[in-house]
C-alpha positions in Angstrom: 112.6 111.0 51.2 115.4 112.0 53.5 115.0 112.7 57.1 115.8 116.5 57.5 116.3 116.2 61.2 118.4 113.3 61.9 118.7 113.6 65.6 114.9 113.7 65.8 114.7 109.9 65.8 117.0 109.6 68.8 115.1 112.3 70.6 111.7 110.5 69.9 113.3 107.2 71.0 114.6 108.9 74.2 111.3 110.4 75.1 109.6 107.1 74.4 112.1 105.2 76.8 111.4 108.1 79.4 107.7 107.3 79.2 108.0 103.7 79.4 110.3 104.2 82.4 107.8 106.4 84.1 105.0 103.7 83.4 107.2 100.9 84.8 108.0 102.9 88.0 104.3 103.6 88.5 103.2 100.1 88.1 106.2 98.8 90.3 105.5 101.5 93.0 101.8 100.6 93.3 102.5 97.0 93.4 104.6 97.6 96.5 102.0 99.6 98.1 99.5 96.9 97.5 102.0 94.2 98.9 102.9 96.4 102.1 99.0 96.9 102.6 98.5 93.2 102.2 101.4 92.4 104.7 99.6 94.3 107.5 96.0 93.4 106.7 94.4 91.4 109.3 91.3 90.5 107.1 92.2 87.4 104.9 89.7 88.4 102.3 91.0 91.7 102.0 94.6 90.5 102.2 93.9 88.2 99.2 92.4 91.1 97.1 95.4 93.3 97.8 97.9 90.5 96.7 96.0 89.8 93.4 96.1 93.5 92.9 99.8 93.6 93.4 100.3 90.8 91.2 98.2 92.5 88.3 100.5 95.6 88.7 103.5 93.3 88.6 102.5 91.7 85.4 101.9 95.4 84.0 105.4 96.3 85.2 106.9 93.4 83.4 105.2 94.2 80.2 106.9 97.9 80.5 110.0 96.2 81.4 110.0 94.1 78.2 109.4 97.2 76.2 112.4 98.9 77.9 114.4 96.0 76.7 113.1 96.1 73.3 114.0 99.6 73.1 117.4 99.1 74.5 116.9 101.2 77.3 118.1 100.3 80.9 116.0 98.8 83.4 115.5 101.3 86.2 115.6 100.5 90.0 113.7 101.7 93.0 116.2 103.4 95.3 115.2 103.3 98.8 115.0 107.1 99.2 113.8 108.9 102.5 110.5 109.8 100.6 109.6 106.0 99.6 110.6 104.9 103.0 108.1 107.6 104.5 105.2 106.5 101.9 105.6 103.0 103.1 105.5 104.0 106.7 102.5 106.1 106.1 100.6 103.4 104.1 101.3 101.0 107.0 100.1 103.5 109.6 97.0 104.5 107.8 96.1 101.0 106.3 93.6 100.3 103.8 90.8 102.1 105.2 92.5 105.5 104.3 94.2 104.1 101.3 91.1 103.2 99.5 92.0 106.0 97.0 94.7 104.0 95.5 92.6 100.8 95.3 89.8 102.5 93.7 87.6 101.6 96.5 87.7 97.7 95.4 88.6 96.6 98.9 85.9 98.3 100.8 83.3 97.2 98.2 84.4 93.8 98.4 84.0 93.4 102.0 
């Protein structure tokens, strides 16, 4: 049976690559947030939790990166935009007390 829409496969692949890129970016950005928070956390136990969470997110990002390579897609980068710099500054300013929503409350429950 012939494919009646030969460009459909390319479109599906492109959409898949786009979804995988978004997932890669989300995992990487979350890992960065956890590392930034850990770098400014005074409590050793909380810092350790944040670092383990960052490592888990980095492993997830590596899986998405491998999937991108398998699909033949380019590996995205994290441009240092004004928005990203502002988010990092805000996370440092507010710290883990306010940013518990990103950690699912894991940090406050563990201390």
